[in-house]
N, C-alpha and C positions, 0 to 999 in steps of 0.2 A: 445880461451876463453871464459868461458862463466856467466856471468854477471846474478846477482840477484835483481831486482828492486823493493822494496816494495813502494806503492805509493798509497793511498787510493782515492785520485783524481782522476789516470788514467784516460783518454778520448782518446780513440782510435779515426781516421780518420772519420770513420763513425757514429761517434757522435759529441753533440755538446761539446762543452766546451774546454778547452788548450789544443791542442795536442804535446805540445813541445816535451814529454819523447817517444809517439809512432815515432813520425819523428826520432829522433836521434834513437830510437830501430833500424828502417829501416834502417839506417845509419851504424852503429854497425853490422848489419845483412850483409850488403854489404862488408864488410870487416871483414866477416868468423867469427864473432864474434856469440855465443847464448846470447840469452836475455829471462830469466822468469821474467813476471813483475804479481806481487799479488797485487790486484786493489778490490776497492769495489766494488758489482753491486748495489749498490745504486748511481746513479749520483750527483755529488759535484752539479752541473748548477740544473739543475730539481727537485731532487727528485725522479725521476721516478727509476724504479726495474728493471736491467740489467741482470738478473739472467740469463735468458735464452738469453742472446747475443750469436749471432751467432760466434762471433771472438774468438776463442780461438786459433787459430796458426795464421801468417802471416809469408813469407816471406820463404814459402818452409819449415814450422817448427822450424824452428832458432828463432821466435818471438813465445810466449808460453804464456798463459795468464791464471791466475789465480783469480778466485772472488770469495773470503772467505765473510763470513757473516759478516755484518754490521747491527747496528740496524738503523732502517729506519725511523730518524726522525728529518734529518738536520736543516728544516727550522722551524720546532716549534719552539724552543727555544735554549739560549744559553746553558742553561742546558741538554738538550735530546742531543745537537751537543757534547755536553762531552761523554754523552752516545755513540752516534756512535764512536767516535776515540777511548775510551779504548775497545768497542768491535771489530772495527778493528785491536787496535794495538795486542790484545789478539790470535785473531780467525789469522790471518797473520804471528804471533810465528809460532804459530804449522804447517802451510801451509811450511814455509819457512823451517820447517827443513825436510818435508819430498823430497824436491829437492835437487837431489845428484848432487856431481862434479861441487858446486860450486867455482870460482877464486876471484871472486869480490863482493861483498853488496854494494850496492848502497842505500843511504836514502834518502827523501827528505822533505824540512819543507817549509810551512805549508802541513799539521798539524804534531806539531812539537813530538807528541807521537809516532808515525811510525816510525819517524828516532832513537828512543831508542830501537824498536823492532829491527831495522836493526843493530844499533852496537851491539845489546848482539847476535845475530844470527851471526853477523862477526867472534866474539868472540868464540860462540861454534865452528864455521866451521873453525876457524883457518887462514883466508883470510880476507885480505886489508877492511877496510870502508871506503868509501866514501860519505860525507855529502855535500847535495847540498843545498844551501840557496834560497827559491825563495821570501823569506820574512820575515820582520824582526819583526817574532811573538817568545815573547809576545808583544812586542813594540806595534805592530802597534793595536793589541787587544786594550790593554790598551788604547793609545790615540784616537781611534773611541768611548769608551766607552761601549765598549762589554767585556772586563774582569774586573771584578771590585773587585773581593773577594781579601782581605789580603793575605789570604790565598794559595789561585789557583794562586796568581802574585806569591809569595816567589818560590813556588813549581815550577812555570815557567820557573825561573829566573834561579832556581839552573838548572833545566835540561836544559836550553838553556846552559849555562857556562858548565856543564859535557860532551854535544855533540862536542860542539866548541872545548872543551880542549883535547877529547878522540877522537877524527876523524884521520883517516890516512892523508888523503888530504881534503881540502874544497875547493866547486867553489860556489861562486855565480854568479847570473843573472845578476846583475848592479852592476855597480863600486862604485854606492853610500852605497854600503853593505860594503866596505871591513875595513872601518873605526871601523864599530861598532863590526864585528864580530872579527877584531883584536884587540879592546880594551877588548872582553869579554874571549880573552884569547885562541880564532886561530891562529890556524900558518898553514902555507902552504897551504896561500890561492892562489885562483887561477879564475880570469875570465873567466867564458864562458858564455856570455849573451845571454839574447834573441834576436831574430831575425824571420826568414821567408822563406819557399822556393818559390820561385818566381814562382815555376812550379804549385803550386797551386792557384794561383791567375790572371790563363789567362782569357782575356774579351772576349772572344766571344760570350757568352750566353747573355751579358750583354742589349742588346739590346730588346731581347726576355722577360727579365726578368721587365724591364720598360712597357712592352708592358701590360705581364700577369698584374702584380699590379698596373695600370693604370698611371704610374709616366711620361707617355712620354712628355708630357708638364708641368715638374714640374722639380723644384729645390730642389734636396732632399738630404737632411743634416741627416745622417744614425747615429745612434751610435749602436755598436753592442759588446754583452758580459752582463756582469751578472749586474742584477739588485737587487743589494745589498746597504745595509746604507753605505758602504764607499762613493758609484760611487756619490754620488750628484746627483742624476738626477734628482730631484725636482727645482732645479738651470736652467737646460735645459725648464722644465714646464711652467718658468718665463720666461724665453726667446720666447718660443713659443707662449705666449701668446700675447707681443709687436711685436711678427711679425703677427699676425693674420690679421694683415690689409692688407699684400702682400698675395694674394692667390696662388701667381705660389712656393713661399715657404714653403715644408711640412717637417714634421719632422718623422722620422721614428727608431722605437726602437726593436732589433732583440736581442731575449734572454729572460732568464728568471733570477730567485734568489726571495732572502723572500721580499723584497719591490715591486714587481710588481705588487702586488693583490693591493695595497696601491696608486701606482702612475697611474695606470687605473683607478683607484676613484675619482684620486684625477684630472686627466686630466678633466674626464667627468664633474668635479663640478667647474670646469674652463671653460667650453665650450669652450673648444679646438678642433673643426674640424680638423685640422693641424697636428695634431701627431698622427700618427698610430703605436699600438702595432703587431708585429710580434714573432710568437713561435722560441724557437732558433733552428738552422741548423747546419747539422753538418759541419768540416771544410773541405770535398770536393764539399760541396755546398756554404760555406760563401763567396769562392771567386767569381764569379758570382754576388753572392747578393752586394760586394760591390762594385765591379764593376760597378753598374747599379747605385749605389749614384754619386753626384756630390760633395760630402765634407764629412767628417766624423769627428766626434765629440769623444775624450778622455777627461775625467773626474774624480777627485776623490776628497773628502773633504777636502778644506783649511788647512792641519793639516802639521807640518813642518816635522815629519817625513816619509809623501809621497814624499819629495823633494828627497829621493834617489833610488825611483821606476824607473826601466825599463817595462813598462806595456807593458805586448805582444799586445794587442789590435793597439797601434802605428807603430809596425812593421809590423802588417795584412794591415792597411791602405795605409801604405809606398807599401809595395809589391802588392796593388793591384792599385796603381797610383794616389790615391785618395788625396788632401790637408785636412791637420789636424785641427782641430779647437779644439787646445790645453788647455785644461782648468788645468791643471799639471806645474807646478815649478819645478825647482833642474837639475839633470843630464838628465831626457829624454826631458827639453827644450831646451840644449845644442844640444843635436840631430837632432832635428827639425829646431832651429834655424843654426846649420851649414850645414843644408841639403838645407834650404830655401826652405822644401814642407809645412808649416803651418804656421798660425800665434797662436801666444801663447796671451790667455785671463787672468787675474788674475783668480784664483781660487776663485768659490763660488760667484762673480759677474756674473748675468745675461745680464746686460746692456755690457759688455764687449764682451760674445758670440756675443749676440745680434749685435754690431758694426762689428765684425769678418764676422758675414756671412752674412750682407750688403754688406760690402767690396768684397768677392767671388763673390755676388751672380750680383754684380753690374762692376766686373770686373774680366769674365769668362775664356777669353783668359790668363789672369795672373792666373787664380785659375789651369786650366788645367796644365799651366807650374810647377806649385808648385808641383801640383801629380807628374808629371813626374820626377821631381826632386828628389821625397823620394823614386822611385821606383828606380831609376839611384843610390843613394847613401846605398840603402840599396842592393844593388849587390854588391857594393864597399867594406863593412864593414858589415854587418849585413845577409850575405847569410848563409841558414842552413847549405849547407853543409862544407863551411869553418867549421864552428863552431862546428857540430858532428866531424869532425878531431880533433880538437885540443880537443876533449873530448873523442875520441877513443885514441889519443896518449899519453894522461894521465893516462888513465886507464890502456893499455897496460906497463906503465912504473912502475905503485904501484904494477901489479903481476909480473912483470920479478924481481922487485928491494924487493919483499915478502911483 
């Protein structure tokens, strides 16, 4: 079986960003399937140019990566992002037409526009179209205030409904998305949740990282991921200010994004000597970085729609064996509480985050036990290999049934 994935924000394991699709592609390759991936040369996380990325093939050529033109201005404004989306939509279409002997086209959203390209390519090639919903776009963009134009909102809603109704099968990465997708006309919906490969989160190098970073006598609270509007990291800065009188507690932000420059400036203005910003690291490196922390934060703005999400970073934290300070309500709260692997904090409340950190700092044996609970629960319920197997079974069934 030859699978074609069109994914603007694709990140390989040696790059920063979400690597769910590279990990899944590697498992598909292990089942003797070929995977061709059309991706942007512009990093969705950092905006860096990856045109000369050395990785064009993986798994002895069973995974091929094609990087097609994308307007390089993702972090300038929403308008510039739209230009980036549409430029990739067109360039990926022509690249896809040149790829031969495809058995299934895999589209993923967001960005939603690339999924229209995937649908069109699947119909031109006469093969099944699998739509993966990783984010309820445009709902999230509207809720956070990024998408405001009435015309664009109407067009986005039309495109969302069109794709849900015309997909041969739909997969979602969170159970919270199923009702929304069904109400918009989606059928044949299957949950293929986010998860993690625990093999990428071994902890042998943790002490070296702590020593190299000067963390050996500190209690490290770490956030890893995008520094964007949705991530509400200004609330964490307020918590850091409250905890500035406890010198052993230090905050570390690892990653990049549109709001990072502003966050660094705010931290300076607030005189926060207990917060440090580090550049993003690849998935191959993030395991040892997380293992060097004492606890990890997952946070989103207090928006009702975010209760539907399964954020990738929570599963990474669990795989690394770290207790989760969770400022996100909804379905992911159920996971953390069922696993007994962290503390829920009311989203948008810096005092709640402060209290959770103080509890973990004062109860470090309990904190470590939470981390171990999370890793065990992830191995039992959200192991990437099992998830990839379910996806492969679904794809094989689609191709068999035409």
